[in-house]
DRENPA-3360 file (N, C-alpha, C; in nm, 2 decimals, always signed):
BEGIN
1 = MLRFVVLA = +0.08/-0.10/-0.01/+0.00/+0.02/-0.01/+0.09/+0.13/+0.02 ~ +0.20/+0.12/+0.09/+0.26/+0.25/+0.08/+0.34/+0.26/-0.05 ~ +0.39/+0.19/-0.11/+0.45/+0.15/-0.25/+0.36/+0.23/-0.36 ~ +0.22/+0.19/-0.35/+0.12/+0.26/-0.41/+0.13/+0.41/-0.38 ~ +0.11/+0.45/-0.26/+0.09/+0.58/-0.24/+0.25/+0.67/-0.28 ~ +0.32/+0.60/-0.27/+0.47/+0.65/-0.31/+0.48/+0.68/-0.47 ~ +0.45/+0.58/-0.50/+0.44/+0.55/-0.67/+0.36/+0.69/-0.75 ~ +0.22/+0.68/-0.69/+0.11/+0.76/-0.72/+0.19/+0.91/-0.68;
9 = GVVVLFYR = +0.23/+0.94/-0.58/+0.29/+1.08/-0.52/+0.40/+1.09/-0.66 ~ +0.49/+1.03/-0.70/+0.58/+1.07/-0.79/+0.56/+1.09/-0.93 ~ +0.42/+1.01/-0.95/+0.37/+1.02/-1.11/+0.30/+1.20/-1.09 ~ +0.21/+1.21/-1.01/+0.16/+1.33/-0.97/+0.27/+1.45/-0.99 ~ +0.40/+1.43/-0.92/+0.48/+1.54/-0.95/+0.56/+1.54/-1.08 ~ +0.57/+1.43/-1.13/+0.62/+1.41/-1.28/+0.53/+1.49/-1.37 ~ +0.40/+1.45/-1.33/+0.29/+1.54/-1.42/+0.28/+1.69/-1.42 ~ +0.31/+1.72/-1.30/+0.33/+1.87/-1.26/+0.44/+1.91/-1.32;
17 = WIVGRWPW = +0.53/+1.88/-1.33/+0.69/+1.91/-1.38/+0.69/+1.88/-1.54 ~ +0.63/+1.81/-1.60/+0.59/+1.82/-1.76/+0.48/+1.92/-1.78 ~ +0.39/+1.88/-1.77/+0.24/+1.98/-1.78/+0.26/+2.11/-1.74 ~ +0.31/+2.16/-1.61/+0.31/+2.26/-1.59/+0.19/+2.31/-1.48 ~ +0.09/+2.18/-1.43/-0.02/+2.22/-1.35/-0.07/+2.09/-1.32 ~ -0.13/+2.11/-1.17/-0.17/+1.98/-1.13/-0.29/+1.91/-1.19 ~ -0.27/+1.78/-1.18/-0.39/+1.68/-1.27/-0.52/+1.73/-1.24 ~ -0.54/+1.77/-1.12/-0.67/+1.79/-1.09/-0.74/+1.93/-1.12;
25 = EAKTSTRS = -0.64/+2.01/-1.17/-0.69/+2.16/-1.20/-0.75/+2.15/-1.33 ~ -0.88/+2.21/-1.32/-0.94/+2.17/-1.47/-0.92/+2.30/-1.54 ~ -0.87/+2.22/-1.68/-0.87/+2.33/-1.78/-0.99/+2.40/-1.82 ~ -0.97/+2.50/-1.81/-1.09/+2.59/-1.83/-1.08/+2.70/-1.96 ~ -1.14/+2.70/-2.03/-1.10/+2.82/-2.16/-1.11/+2.93/-2.14 ~ -1.06/+3.03/-2.20/-1.06/+3.14/-2.18/-1.23/+3.19/-2.22 ~ -1.26/+3.13/-2.32/-1.41/+3.17/-2.38/-1.49/+3.12/-2.27 ~ -1.48/+3.02/-2.22/-1.59/+2.97/-2.14/-1.59/+3.06/-2.00;
33 = QALFRARR = -1.47/+3.09/-1.97/-1.46/+3.20/-1.83/-1.53/+3.34/-1.86 ~ -1.53/+3.39/-2.01/-1.59/+3.50/-2.03/-1.72/+3.48/-2.03 ~ -1.78/+3.37/-2.10/-1.92/+3.34/-2.10/-1.98/+3.32/-1.95 ~ -1.91/+3.28/-1.87/-1.96/+3.27/-1.71/-1.96/+3.41/-1.64 ~ -1.84/+3.49/-1.68/-1.85/+3.62/-1.65/-1.97/+3.68/-1.72 ~ -2.01/+3.68/-1.83/-2.10/+3.74/-1.90/-2.27/+3.71/-1.84 ~ -2.26/+3.57/-1.80/-2.38/+3.53/-1.75/-2.40/+3.58/-1.61 ~ -2.30/+3.62/-1.53/-2.29/+3.63/-1.39/-2.35/+3.81/-1.39;
41 = LLGVEANA = -2.27/+3.85/-1.48/-2.30/+4.03/-1.47/-2.44/+4.04/-1.52 ~ -2.51/+3.98/-1.62/-2.64/+4.01/-1.71/-2.73/+3.90/-1.57 ~ -2.68/+3.83/-1.50/-2.77/+3.76/-1.44/-2.86/+3.67/-1.49 ~ -2.80/+3.60/-1.60/-2.90/+3.48/-1.67/-2.85/+3.34/-1.65 ~ -2.91/+3.23/-1.67/-2.89/+3.12/-1.69/-2.82/+3.09/-1.77 ~ -2.72/+2.96/-1.78/-2.65/+2.89/-1.91/-2.76/+2.89/-2.01 ~ -2.86/+2.87/-2.01/-2.99/+2.81/-2.09/-3.08/+2.92/-2.15 ~ -3.04/+3.05/-2.11/-3.11/+3.16/-2.17/-3.13/+3.18/-2.28;
49 = GREEILAA = -3.27/+3.26/-2.31/-3.27/+3.25/-2.46/-3.23/+3.40/-2.49 ~ -3.29/+3.42/-2.61/-3.23/+3.59/-2.66/-3.35/+3.69/-2.60 ~ -3.48/+3.65/-2.58/-3.54/+3.75/-2.50/-3.52/+3.78/-2.35 ~ -3.47/+3.67/-2.30/-3.42/+3.69/-2.18/-3.27/+3.77/-2.16 ~ -3.20/+3.73/-2.24/-3.06/+3.79/-2.24/-3.10/+3.95/-2.26 ~ -3.17/+4.00/-2.36/-3.20/+4.12/-2.39/-3.28/+4.22/-2.28 ~ -3.36/+4.14/-2.22/-3.44/+4.21/-2.09/-3.35/+4.21/-2.00 ~ -3.24/+4.09/-1.98/-3.16/+4.14/-1.85/-3.07/+4.25/-1.88;
57 = HKRLIALV = -3.02/+4.26/-2.01/-2.92/+4.37/-2.04/-3.01/+4.49/-2.06 ~ -3.13/+4.52/-2.07/-3.18/+4.62/-2.08/-3.22/+4.68/-1.90 ~ -3.24/+4.57/-1.82/-3.24/+4.59/-1.68/-3.11/+4.66/-1.62 ~ -2.99/+4.59/-1.66/-2.85/+4.64/-1.63/-2.82/+4.79/-1.65 ~ -2.87/+4.80/-1.81/-2.83/+4.93/-1.88/-2.90/+5.03/-1.76 ~ -3.00/+5.02/-1.74/-3.10/+5.10/-1.67/-3.04/+5.15/-1.53 ~ -2.95/+5.06/-1.50/-2.89/+5.09/-1.37/-2.74/+5.13/-1.38 ~ -2.70/+5.11/-1.48/-2.52/+5.18/-1.48/-2.53/+5.27/-1.58;
65 = HPDRGGSN = -2.64/+5.31/-1.67/-2.60/+5.42/-1.75/-2.54/+5.54/-1.70 ~ -2.47/+5.62/-1.77/-2.41/+5.75/-1.69/-2.50/+5.84/-1.67 ~ -2.63/+5.86/-1.73/-2.72/+5.97/-1.70/-2.80/+5.92/-1.56 ~ -2.76/+5.77/-1.50/-2.84/+5.75/-1.36/-2.69/+5.74/-1.24 ~ -2.60/+5.77/-1.28/-2.47/+5.77/-1.20/-2.38/+5.64/-1.24 ~ -2.42/+5.58/-1.35/-2.30/+5.47/-1.41/-2.18/+5.53/-1.48 ~ -2.13/+5.46/-1.52/-2.01/+5.48/-1.59/-2.03/+5.44/-1.79 ~ -1.94/+5.50/-1.86/-1.92/+5.46/-2.02/-1.86/+5.32/-2.00;
73 = DQVHEANA = -1.78/+5.27/-1.92/-1.72/+5.14/-1.89/-1.81/+5.03/-1.88 ~ -1.90/+5.08/-1.79/-1.99/+4.99/-1.73/-2.09/+4.95/-1.85 ~ -2.15/+5.06/-1.92/-2.21/+5.03/-2.03/-2.14/+4.95/-2.15 ~ -2.02/+4.97/-2.14/-1.96/+4.90/-2.24/-1.95/+4.76/-2.22 ~ -1.92/+4.73/-2.09/-1.91/+4.60/-2.06/-2.05/+4.54/-2.05 ~ -2.14/+4.59/-2.04/-2.29/+4.52/-2.02/-2.29/+4.48/-2.18 ~ -2.28/+4.57/-2.29/-2.28/+4.57/-2.43/-2.22/+4.47/-2.45 ~ -2.10/+4.44/-2.43/-2.00/+4.33/-2.48/-2.06/+4.19/-2.40;
81 = ARDLLLDE = -2.11/+4.18/-2.28/-2.17/+4.07/-2.24/-2.29/+4.03/-2.31 ~ -2.36/+4.11/-2.34/-2.49/+4.06/-2.41/-2.45/+4.01/-2.56 ~ -2.37/+4.09/-2.61/-2.30/+4.06/-2.77/-2.25/+3.87/-2.74 ~ -2.20/+3.89/-2.68/-2.11/+3.71/-2.59/-2.22/+3.65/-2.61 ~ -2.32/+3.70/-2.54/-2.41/+3.57/-2.53/-2.49/+3.53/-2.62 ~ -2.53/+3.65/-2.68/-2.61/+3.64/-2.81/-2.55/+3.53/-2.94 ~ -2.41/+3.58/-2.93/-2.31/+3.50/-3.02/-2.32/+3.37/-3.01 ~ -2.33/+3.33/-2.86/-2.33/+3.17/-2.85/-2.47/+3.11/-2.86;
89 = LPHQVR = -2.57/+3.20/-2.89/-2.70/+3.10/-2.90/-2.74/+3.06/-3.06 ~ -2.77/+2.93/-3.06/-2.78/+2.87/-3.22/-2.86/+2.96/-3.28 ~ -2.81/+2.98/-3.44/-2.87/+3.10/-3.53/-2.96/+2.99/-3.59 ~ -3.07/+3.04/-3.59/-3.21/+3.04/-3.64/-3.23/+3.01/-3.80 ~ -3.23/+2.92/-3.87/-3.24/+2.93/-4.02/-3.38/+2.95/-4.08 ~ -3.36/+3.04/-4.15/-3.51/+3.11/-4.21/-3.54/+3.02/-4.34;
% end
């Protein structure tokens, strides 16, 4: 049993040395991280539809608009989140 634990430890350290990360660290793409942040910013679920995304964007813009005490950066961030989430929706064929 001790041999197995030591061997497993050596394998894990060797993996870390070769790959540069621990085996249990999930590899998450930058795009999926951006999608997660956009959903969190707009407050929508992963399966949100077009109408729900647009309604959430409208609510957020009402809060962060410069005329209401927000900033241009916040508006740009909200617009980018909306655009990213809308781009991820499956396109309808007409």
